[in-house]
N, C-alpha and C positions, 0 to 999 in steps of 0.2 A: 305936559306929557311928554314933550320932545325931549325933554333933560332927563326923563326918566328911561328913555329907550336903551341907551347902552347898558343899563344895569339890567333889564328885562330880557336882552337878546337871548342870553345862556338859557332862559326859562321858556321863553315863549317866541317861536319862530313863524307863527302862523298869523299874526294880526298885523296893525298898521305899519309898524317900522320893521316887521320880520323880513323874511327873503321869500322870493318865488322860486319854487323848485317845480321841476319836470321829471317823473319817474316812468321808466317803461321796462320793457323786455323785447329782446330779439331773439328769435329762432329761425332755423331753417325750414324747408318745406317737409321734413320729417318730423318736426317739432322740437329738435335738438337745440339747445343754447348755442348762441354764436357769440364768442368773445372777442374782444380787441376789435369791435366796431366803432368808427369814430362817428358820432351823432352830433351835429352841428345845427345851431338856428340859422336858417338862411339869409345870407346877407349882415351876418355879425361874426365876430370873433369868439362867440361864447360855444364851447364846445366840451365834449367828454367822450369816455369810452366805455362800453360794455364790459362786465365781469366775466369770470368763469360760469356764473349763472344766467349770462345773457342779460342781466340787469344793467340800466345806467340812470345816472341823476345829473341834471344840470341845473345849476344855480344862476340867473339869468335875469335881466330886466323883466319886469313884466310886458305882455303885449300879446296879439295875435300873430302867433308865431308858426312857420313852416320848418320842420325839423327834415334833415337829410341825414340818413344812415348810410354809411358806406364802408366797404371793406374788399381789398383786392380777392378777386375770386368770385364775388357775389355782385348781383344786379343792386344797384343803389336803390333807396326806398325813400319816398317822400311821405310825411303825414303832418295833419295840421292839428295844433292844439292851440284852444284860445285860454290863455293864461294872463289874464290882465289884473289880477290881483297878487297881492304879496302873501301867498299861501302854497301850499303843496297842490300838485296837479297829477292825476294819473293818466299817462298817454295810452296804456293797455299794451298789449302783445302784439308785436308786428314781425311779420314773416319775411326773410330775405331769401332771394332765389339764388341758390348755388348755381354757378355757371360751370357747365360741362368741361372738362379738359379736352375731350374728343372734339373735332370739328365736325361741321355737317348741319343737318335741318333737324330740330327735335320738337315734338308737340310740347307746348308750354302752357301747364295747367295748374292751378294752386301752387304757383310760385314754385314749380318743379319743370324741369327739363328732362322729358323722356324720349329715349332713344326710339325712332320709327323703324318698324320692320321692314327688311327690303323688297322690292318688288322690281318685276321686268315687264317691258313691251318686247314684243316680237315683230319685226318687219315683214309682211307678207307680200308677194308680187302676183300679179294678175296680168294677163295680156301681154302683148308684144308691140314694139315701135310706138307709134302716137297713141296707140289703144292701151298701153300699160300703165297699171294704177299701182299704187303702194298704199298700204293700210299698217299703222302702227298699233298693234293690238295688245291687251293683256295677255300675259303668258302665266296662267293660274296655277299651272304645274310647279312653277319656280317663283311663286310671289306669295307672301303672308300678308293678309289683309290688317289694317288698322282702322279699329271701330271708333267712330267719334259721332257725338250726338249733332242735331242739324242748329245752324247758327253761325254767328261770327268766330272762327276758330283761331286762336293765336299758335304762331309758330316761332321759334328761336333759330334765328339763322346765324350759325357760329363759323363763320368762314366756309361756309358752303361753296361748293365749286360754282354753281348756280342753280337755279331751279324755275320752274313754271308749271302753274296747276291746269290740269285739263279735265273736263267731265267727259266720262267714257260714254260712248253711244250704245246703241241696243245690242250692237254686237261686240261691245268691249273694246272699242277702238277709240283712241285719245286723237288721233290725227289722219286725216286721208289726203292724197294728192295724186294728180293725173296730169298728163301732158296735154298742152294745148297745141293748135295746129303750127306754131312755131317750135314746138319740141321742148318748151319750157315747162317746169313742173308748177302747177296752180293748185292751191289748197282747196279741198272740197268740205272739209269738215274740220273745225278747230274751235272748240266752245270753250272758253275760259272764263272762270268766275271771278266775281270782282275781288279785289285785295287791296289793302293799304298797308303802308310799311313805315316803321318809324325807326331812324338809325340811333343805335345806342352809342356806337364807338366806329372807328374805321373798319373793323372787321365783324361787328355784330350788329343785327337788328332783329326787331320784332315784326313780322308779317302776320296781319289777320285777314282770313281768307273766309269769304261769305260762303258757306256751303249749305246747301239745302240737301233734302235726302235724294240719295242716289249713289253712283259710284265713280271716284275720280283717280286719277294718276297725277301724282306731283313728279314731274321728271327732271333728271339731270339736263341742264341746258346751258349751251354757250352759242345761242344763236340757231342750235338745232340739237336733237337729242345727243347726248353722249353715250358712245358705245359702252357696253359692259366690256369690264376687264377679264370676265370669268366666263360670259356665256356665247361668245363668238361675235361676228361682225353684224349680224343682223339682230342682235338684242342689245336692249337699252336698259339702263338703270334707273331706279327711282323708288317712289313709294304708292302703293296701292291703298286707297282710302276708301272705306264704306261709311255712308252717313244714315243713321237713322234705320239700318237694316239688321 
């Protein structure tokens, strides 16, 4: 049988002495084909590129393979194919997330990065001297809400200046502080939801924030709120999030 294989290869490629092939398709978050994507079997030199229809074909050694699809301007995607025999395997259709050209914080859902609508906090002062207090509360008149379902929500951080999530209290405030007897500012309220962050590169990461039903503000933050460039010194930029409302 082995002596016959060279004569049969042109007719039969799916049996014992044939080749192992993996075929699949690559699209973006809008379902549009993505060409010129390099698809590599992880840990090997076996690779190929997708064509104008987003289709790719690899002919490699059989095995349980992890494939990596990558192209500049897109988030790399890994997927697994158990291709242990010398026969064709269908890898299916996989979605590559197109990375935004703009920088900032984006909602990341279904392999799409969606810009968040801007919001603002306003700093309010009450009292004087050691009895002086400050509250950083939502300016609803100058904020657009971003509606999100409860759960662990992913955000794409693309060179954002900085950010920190706060749960708004019953008065719509993210942060309160007051002076102690020594005149130093002491935080009275600052509830921060849990989050985890995965670095994708030196300038990009995925932040997953646990959000239960309620209202939140994701603030521009560099050790403290960043003053708005358009709303004056007592206004601070960020994003208003309503969850399950």
